[in-house]
C-alpha positions, 0 to 999 in steps of 0.5 A: 529507508529506501522504497523498493520499486517495481519490477523488484522481485521482492514485490511479488513475494507473499509475506510471512506473518509477524510475531505478535508483540515483537518489540522490533516491529515498533522501530520498523513501523516508525521507520516506515511511517517516516518513509511514507511521509517523506514520499507523500504516501498514504500507505506503505507495506513492509515489502515496499521497504524490503521486509517480507513481514505482514505489516502496513502503516496507513495515514489517509487523513490528508486534510490534517497537519498532524501525523497519526499513522495506523500500524496494522500487524498481520492485517486481514480483510474479513468482510467487504462490500460487494459494491465497488468503484474504479479509481486511479491509484498511485503507488510508491513502488510504481512511481510516475503512474496512476492506474484504474483499479476496482476496489470494494467501497467498504472493508472490515479489517482485523489486525493486531496493534504494536502492543499485540492487541487484537483490533478491528477497523471498518473503513470506506472511501480512501481508507478502504482503498488504501487498506486493500492496496497495502494488503495486496502488497503483503500478498505479492500483488502490485498495481499491475496485478490488481488492474484489469487486462487492458489497463494492465498493458497500458499501465506497463507501457506508461510505467516504462515511460515514467521510469525513463523520464526519471519518476521517483516514489511519490510521483503519480503525474509523470504519465497519468491516465 
């Protein structure tokens, strides 16, 4: 399964909701998790593999050897902190760069699991940042649209340089700001 790389227009499209309980989502989620791990990612949204469905796979437990991805079907941020921080973010679909992005420090996300059960998760730290990042993808937003105006211009310049240098998904150090 290949990662879709910017500026592919599929990354700017809003995804359709999944049919809750759709058995085909299990296979898609498994393939997405494999692609995420193969590219050293901590999250992956369906449009990043060319599928316009509201499905994300996340595993921010970077300290663990065990792979235990969380699959979220039709995720939605239902609550978030007013407190935020700006940190550099990489993206499998925007290889070779890290972009300063402001995100809420805490989020509450509602979603369905692969069996069709309604779930809610609260997260902070890297997990909160990753949920916000991946849900942005479902709404057609990449790092470029999430960045502030000055950082966006710099990121676009850095990205051109990174692509010219041969950056591949999973690399964030070709041109780090």
